[in-house]
VMD Tcl script that draws the C-alpha trace (Angstrom):
set ca {
  {256.56 41.28 241.89}
  {257.80 39.00 244.63}
  {255.57 39.70 247.61}
  {252.02 40.59 248.52}
  {252.64 44.31 248.83}
  {254.18 44.46 245.36}
  {251.19 42.67 243.87}
  {248.79 44.93 245.74}
  {250.69 47.94 244.44}
  {250.33 46.61 240.91}
  {246.57 46.21 241.28}
  {246.17 49.63 242.85}
  {248.29 51.42 240.28}
  {247.90 49.46 237.09}
  {244.71 47.44 237.04}
  {242.80 49.78 234.76}
  {245.73 50.23 232.41}
  {245.85 46.43 232.10}
  {242.20 46.42 231.08}
  {242.54 49.14 228.45}
  {239.11 50.40 229.46}
  {236.73 51.08 226.60}
  {233.00 51.45 226.15}
  {232.55 47.69 225.66}
  {229.02 46.40 226.02}
  {228.27 43.69 228.50}
  {227.44 41.49 225.53}
  {231.04 41.66 224.35}
  {232.25 41.27 227.92}
  {230.29 38.05 228.24}
  {231.93 36.63 225.15}
  {235.50 37.76 225.64}
  {236.31 38.32 229.31}
  {237.91 35.68 231.47}
  {236.07 34.17 234.45}
  {236.29 35.84 237.82}
  {239.46 34.55 239.47}
  {242.48 35.63 241.43}
  {245.73 35.53 239.42}
  {247.22 38.71 240.85}
  {246.54 38.45 244.58}
  {246.74 35.46 246.92}
  {243.45 34.11 248.26}
  {244.26 35.29 251.77}
  {244.76 38.89 250.59}
  {241.35 40.07 249.34}
  {240.71 43.50 247.91}
  {240.00 46.05 250.63}
  {237.01 48.34 250.23}
  {235.32 51.18 252.06}
  {231.57 51.69 251.71}
  {230.22 55.23 251.92}
  {226.56 55.92 252.69}
  {225.09 52.84 254.38}
  {221.67 53.89 255.64}
  {219.86 51.96 252.89}
  {221.36 50.85 249.57}
  {224.90 51.08 250.97}
  {224.08 48.54 253.67}
  {223.20 46.06 250.93}
  {226.35 46.94 249.00}
  {228.52 46.41 252.07}
  {227.02 42.96 252.66}
  {227.34 42.15 248.97}
  {231.03 43.11 249.00}
  {231.58 40.67 251.83}
  {229.61 37.94 250.04}
  {231.68 38.20 246.86}
  {235.01 38.06 248.65}
  {236.12 41.63 249.30}
  {237.32 42.67 252.74}
  {235.10 45.48 253.95}
  {237.64 47.62 255.76}
  {235.62 50.77 256.49}
  {231.97 51.63 256.94}
  {231.43 55.35 256.42}
  {228.30 57.36 257.13}
  {227.22 60.67 258.62}
  {224.49 58.78 260.52}
  {226.05 57.09 263.54}
  {223.16 54.63 263.74}
  {223.70 53.42 260.18}
  {227.41 52.92 260.83}
  {226.73 50.83 263.92}
  {224.14 48.67 262.17}
  {226.21 48.01 259.05}
  {229.37 47.25 261.00}
  {227.36 44.67 262.93}
  {225.84 43.21 259.76}
  {229.15 42.86 257.93}
  {230.99 41.48 260.96}
  {228.75 38.40 260.82}
  {229.90 37.81 257.23}
  {233.69 38.17 257.45}
  {236.39 37.51 260.00}
  {237.49 41.15 260.15}
  {235.36 43.78 261.91}
  {235.15 46.90 259.73}
  {236.17 50.24 261.15}
  {233.19 52.55 261.45}
  {233.90 56.22 260.62}
  {231.91 59.36 259.89}
  {234.16 60.96 257.27}
  {234.99 58.71 254.31}
  {238.08 60.80 253.55}
  {239.83 59.10 256.46}
  {239.50 55.81 254.58}
  {241.02 57.35 251.45}
  {244.13 58.15 253.50}
  {244.74 54.42 254.03}
  {247.34 53.26 251.47}
  {246.12 49.67 251.79}
  {242.59 50.55 250.67}
  {241.83 49.46 247.10}
  {238.38 50.85 246.37}
  {235.58 53.13 247.51}
  {231.97 52.01 247.09}
  {229.61 55.00 247.07}
  {225.89 54.97 247.93}
  {225.56 58.41 249.54}
  {222.98 60.94 248.26}
  {223.24 61.99 244.62}
  {225.02 65.28 245.24}
  {227.93 63.29 246.72}
  {228.40 60.70 243.97}
  {230.76 62.50 241.61}
  {232.66 64.60 244.20}
  {233.39 61.51 246.32}
  {234.39 59.55 243.21}
  {236.81 62.28 242.17}
  {238.40 62.41 245.63}
  {238.79 58.63 245.59}
  {240.41 58.64 242.16}
  {242.79 61.39 243.21}
  {243.75 59.19 246.17}
  {244.53 56.30 243.83}
  {241.45 54.21 244.60}
  {239.11 52.34 242.29}
  {235.46 53.40 242.46}
  {232.07 51.71 242.41}
  {229.51 54.51 242.32}
  {225.77 54.03 242.51}
  {223.50 55.54 239.91}
  {223.18 58.35 239.19}
  {226.93 58.68 238.74}
  {226.51 62.45 238.65}
  {224.22 65.18 239.95}
  {224.50 67.07 236.65}
  {226.00 66.52 233.18}
  {229.26 68.34 233.87}
  {230.08 66.02 236.77}
  {229.71 63.05 234.44}
  {232.18 64.63 232.03}
  {234.61 65.12 234.92}
  {234.30 61.47 235.94}
  {235.15 60.25 232.45}
  {238.12 62.61 232.33}
  {239.30 61.54 235.79}
  {239.06 57.83 234.98}
  {241.21 58.38 231.92}
  {243.71 60.48 233.86}
  {244.10 58.26 236.92}
  {243.69 54.89 235.20}
  {241.47 53.27 237.80}
  {238.38 51.13 237.37}
  {235.21 53.19 237.75}
  {232.00 51.15 237.61}
  {228.49 52.58 237.83}
  {225.83 50.67 239.75}
  {223.53 49.84 236.85}
  {223.69 46.19 237.81}
  {221.50 44.86 235.01}
  {224.59 45.13 232.78}
  {225.92 42.14 234.73}
  {222.73 40.08 234.41}
  {223.34 36.87 232.43}
  {219.77 37.00 231.10}
  {220.13 40.63 229.99}
  {223.48 39.92 228.34}
  {221.84 36.97 226.60}
  {218.86 38.90 225.24}
  {220.98 41.84 224.08}
  {223.08 39.33 222.16}
  {219.96 37.88 220.55}
  {218.73 41.38 219.62}
  {222.12 42.08 218.04}
  {221.72 38.85 216.04}
  {218.31 39.93 214.74}
  {215.71 38.01 216.74}
  {213.34 41.03 216.63}
  {214.65 42.35 213.33}
  {215.96 45.92 213.34}
  {215.19 47.49 216.73}
  {213.98 51.06 216.42}
  {211.87 51.92 219.47}
  {212.45 51.22 223.15}
  {210.16 52.01 226.05}
  {211.38 52.26 229.65}
  {209.08 52.53 232.65}
  {208.97 52.65 236.42}
  {205.82 52.87 238.52}
  {205.62 53.13 242.29}
  {203.04 54.32 244.82}
  {205.01 56.74 246.97}
  {203.28 58.82 249.60}
  {203.41 62.55 250.20}
  {206.45 64.10 251.88}
  {204.27 66.85 253.33}
  {205.30 70.38 254.15}
  {208.51 70.39 256.15}
  {210.00 73.04 258.33}
  {213.23 74.07 259.96}
  {214.23 71.75 262.80}
  {217.23 71.05 265.05}
  {219.82 68.71 263.55}
  {219.45 65.26 265.16}
  {222.32 64.24 267.43}
  {222.99 61.14 265.31}
  {223.62 63.17 262.13}
  {226.67 65.13 260.94}
  {224.60 67.47 258.78}
  {227.56 69.60 257.77}
  {229.27 66.61 256.17}
  {225.95 65.33 254.78}
  {225.69 68.58 252.82}
  {229.32 68.32 251.72}
  {229.66 69.82 248.22}
  {226.13 71.28 248.13}
  {225.67 74.95 249.09}
  {224.47 75.20 252.68}
  {220.80 75.10 253.53}
  {219.14 74.93 256.97}
  {218.17 71.47 258.18}
  {214.54 70.56 257.42}
  {212.53 67.74 258.92}
  {211.37 66.13 255.66}
  {214.63 65.76 253.71}
  {216.94 63.28 255.47}
  {217.14 60.41 254.73}
  {215.23 59.47 251.60}
  {213.24 62.53 250.56}
  {216.28 64.46 249.35}
  {215.71 62.54 246.06}
  {212.86 64.94 245.23}
  {214.70 68.25 245.78}
  {216.87 69.57 242.94}
  {219.45 70.86 245.41}
  {220.49 67.32 246.36}
  {218.54 64.89 244.19}
  {217.81 64.21 240.55}
  {214.24 62.91 240.50}
  {212.80 59.55 239.50}
  {214.31 59.52 236.03}
  {217.81 59.44 237.52}
  {216.83 57.57 240.67}
  {215.26 54.60 238.87}
  {214.95 55.50 235.20}
  {218.71 55.19 234.81}
  {218.41 51.40 234.97}
  {215.73 50.94 232.35}
  {216.91 53.73 230.04}
  {220.33 52.08 230.13}
  {218.81 48.78 228.98}
  {217.03 50.60 226.14}
  {220.18 52.39 225.01}
  {222.16 49.16 225.23}
  {219.59 47.25 223.17}
  {219.29 49.93 220.48}
  {223.05 50.48 220.31}
  {222.74 54.27 220.57}
  {224.73 56.91 222.43}
  {223.92 60.63 222.49}
  {220.55 61.85 221.17}
  {219.71 64.50 218.59}
  {216.53 65.68 220.34}
  {215.07 65.41 223.85}
  {211.60 66.42 225.05}
  {209.77 65.91 228.33}
  {206.27 66.42 229.72}
  {204.88 65.93 233.19}
  {204.91 67.52 236.62}
  {204.17 67.12 240.31}
  {200.54 66.06 240.01}
  {199.62 63.60 242.74}
  {200.21 65.57 245.97}
  {200.56 69.23 246.91}
  {203.69 69.20 249.06}
  {207.40 70.10 249.05}
  {208.36 67.57 246.36}
  {210.04 69.57 243.55}
  {210.78 66.96 240.86}
  {208.11 65.46 238.59}
  {206.14 62.56 240.03}
  {204.86 61.93 236.51}
  {207.15 62.23 233.51}
  {207.21 61.10 229.90}
  {210.53 61.87 228.21}
  {211.52 61.12 224.62}
  {215.00 60.72 223.15}
  {215.52 60.68 219.38}
  {218.72 59.41 217.74}
  {220.34 60.05 214.39}
  {220.34 56.32 213.59}
  {216.55 56.36 213.33}
  {215.60 55.14 216.80}
  {213.70 56.53 219.78}
  {213.61 55.83 223.51}
  {210.58 56.76 225.61}
  {210.66 56.94 229.43}
  {207.50 56.82 231.54}
  {207.94 57.47 235.23}
  {205.06 57.41 237.73}
  {206.24 57.84 241.30}
  {202.81 57.87 242.93}
  {200.68 55.55 240.79}
  {202.20 52.11 240.53}
  {199.93 50.53 237.95}
  {202.18 47.99 236.15}
  {203.03 47.92 232.46}
  {203.39 44.45 230.91}
  {202.58 43.16 234.42}
  {205.82 44.68 235.66}
  {206.39 47.63 237.95}
  {209.58 48.41 236.05}
  {211.09 47.19 232.82}
  {211.85 47.88 229.18}
  {210.32 46.82 225.89}
  {212.39 46.79 222.70}
  {210.40 46.95 219.48}
  {211.76 45.97 216.08}
  {210.75 45.11 212.54}
  {210.22 41.43 213.44}
  {209.07 41.47 217.05}
  {209.38 42.77 220.62}
  {211.53 41.89 223.63}
  {210.25 42.56 227.15}
  {213.17 42.81 229.59}
  {213.32 43.22 233.34}
  {215.61 42.13 236.15}
  {214.07 38.67 236.20}
  {214.80 37.92 232.56}
  {213.04 38.39 229.23}
  {210.24 37.28 226.95}
  {210.36 37.72 223.16}
  {207.31 37.93 220.89}
  {206.93 37.98 217.12}
  {204.74 40.50 215.30}
  {201.70 38.27 215.78}
  {202.24 38.34 219.55}
  {203.38 34.73 219.65}
  {206.01 33.97 222.26}
  {209.25 32.85 220.60}
  {211.72 32.87 223.50}
  {211.65 33.16 227.28}
  {214.18 33.22 230.11}
  {212.72 34.05 233.52}
  {214.60 33.14 236.68}
  {211.64 33.23 239.06}
  {210.15 36.04 241.05}
  {211.07 39.60 240.15}
  {214.46 40.66 241.47}
  {214.40 43.73 243.80}
  {211.73 45.35 241.62}
  {210.67 48.39 243.64}
  {212.78 47.87 246.76}
  {214.68 51.06 247.61}
  {217.51 48.98 249.13}
  {217.98 46.97 245.95}
  {219.76 43.87 247.20}
  {219.88 40.59 245.33}
  {221.89 38.44 243.01}
  {222.42 41.11 240.35}
  {224.17 43.33 242.88}
  {226.47 40.44 243.81}
  {227.25 39.76 240.15}
  {227.94 43.42 239.46}
  {230.26 43.85 242.42}
  {232.02 40.58 241.58}
  {232.65 41.96 238.10}
  {233.99 45.20 239.61}
  {236.45 43.26 241.78}
  {237.49 41.08 238.84}
  {238.11 44.21 236.78}
  {240.36 45.62 239.50}
  {242.35 42.39 239.47}
  {242.69 42.56 235.69}
  {240.59 39.46 235.06}
  {237.59 41.01 233.28}
  {236.37 44.17 231.64}
  {233.91 46.14 233.78}
  {230.39 45.59 232.50}
  {229.39 49.18 233.30}
  {232.48 51.39 232.83}
  {232.01 55.05 233.60}
  {232.05 56.24 229.99}
  {229.03 54.00 229.31}
  {227.48 55.03 232.61}
  {227.91 58.72 231.86}
  {226.30 58.37 228.42}
  {223.19 56.79 229.91}
  {223.14 59.22 232.81}
  {223.35 62.17 230.46}
  {220.14 61.08 228.77}
  {218.42 61.15 232.16}
  {219.84 64.58 232.98}
  {218.73 65.86 229.57}
  {215.22 64.60 230.32}
  {215.24 66.63 233.53}
  {216.63 69.72 231.79}
  {213.98 69.51 229.07}
  {211.33 69.18 231.77}
  {212.60 72.06 233.88}
  {213.00 74.48 230.96}
  {209.99 73.38 228.92}
  {212.30 73.12 225.93}
  {212.76 70.70 223.09}
  {216.52 70.20 223.35}
  {218.76 69.83 220.32}
  {221.99 68.01 221.15}
  {225.45 67.44 219.74}
  {225.57 63.75 218.84}
  {229.29 63.53 219.68}
  {229.14 65.01 223.20}
  {225.46 65.20 224.16}
  {225.83 68.91 224.84}
  {222.80 71.14 224.29}
  {222.86 73.34 221.20}
  {221.53 76.90 220.98}
  {219.78 77.06 224.35}
  {221.56 79.10 227.01}
  {218.81 78.56 229.60}
  {219.13 74.80 229.28}
  {222.93 74.89 229.36}
  {222.71 76.86 232.62}
  {221.61 73.54 234.19}
  {224.60 71.66 232.79}
  {226.49 72.16 236.06}
  {225.83 73.47 239.54}
  {227.21 75.78 242.20}
  {229.22 74.21 245.01}
  {229.88 75.12 248.59}
  {233.15 77.11 248.55}
  {236.06 74.72 248.94}
  {234.07 71.75 247.67}
  {234.23 72.43 243.93}
  {234.31 69.25 241.81}
  {237.52 69.02 239.84}
  {239.79 66.47 238.24}
}
mol new
graphics top color blue
foreach p $ca { graphics top sphere $p radius 0.5 }
foreach p [lrange $ca 0 end-1] q [lrange $ca 1 end] { graphics top cylinder $p $q radius 0.2 }
display resetview
């Protein structure tokens, strides 16, 4: 490799093979990975990224990419206003002005592009990731990594086939404090952990009763729908409210629960459950919102451990003085973990350890900026360069995401789900398995 193009080709084609991607925990990453550096590419040749879906979270991701040293080459969105704003924001942070485009597939045609960063609506996450992998690009995909369990299976298969880095946006895996406390739990500070509780509480308003409306002139609604079967434009869906419709979204458990359930699974050292149950509903308002605004889901594991998820979208009363977080309970004590750090108590409720960095990091902010995002994207770039293992590789991301999908399936079918502990697949319940995948708009079928 004697010139820049050869080195870039190596990174694009072989970075993931160099890493030998596995389901390593961030705890092991912290102990064994090398620091973020730049041995494969010269400093004046940063990794080139495109960011897809920049109306909210994607705007923060684009700015974060620029902060951690990537060159934001393309800003992609079906909303012309969001493109204009994010191009302007990023231009103040790097010498190069990004190219603003509507269709992200144009960026994938650029052989110099290294990675696609995806923050579009949920129904786009896996299909866009698959297209990027097929084009030879690395992928950073926001949670949920999939709209349904089958898409997660496809992502794991595609990562293995194409050998690229695929990182899910559960950024707490890159938190030094979270890595620290998981290490202490592994070493026995709370004894044997056996129960973990995840929660998220917000005070969201009603989305009302929407109706058919003309498509705004700033929106490419056809491309916004993309892989989802076509539905007429409604005035209470775009931008944020699609989260609460099964056709495009995945509800609060996938929208926010993914983060805290991931911390619980990480702390307990568990993968696929044996049993999943869920109770709740749309209780707070009478409107078009389809997903539960109140949900309590339970996940039981063969190792003798349980995770409980409590989601309250419309009543934000905190738990442990936190709007979101996780508590890990063991035979010798309890660890309370959130994005700001952790506190550990013994069985007599005496504090035995604490690491809090200050005010809560992006607790209930739908944009979710902050230092953890920067750390997570820096890790993603380092993984592409072959300098570190990804802290949230897609096989780990899919395992966590599947728990969230199973919670939704249990809720929607009213079933107690029995699951295969090797694959997470539902056993003996055809109605539940009917929700394992979805129908796609013809020509948009997700495939590896």
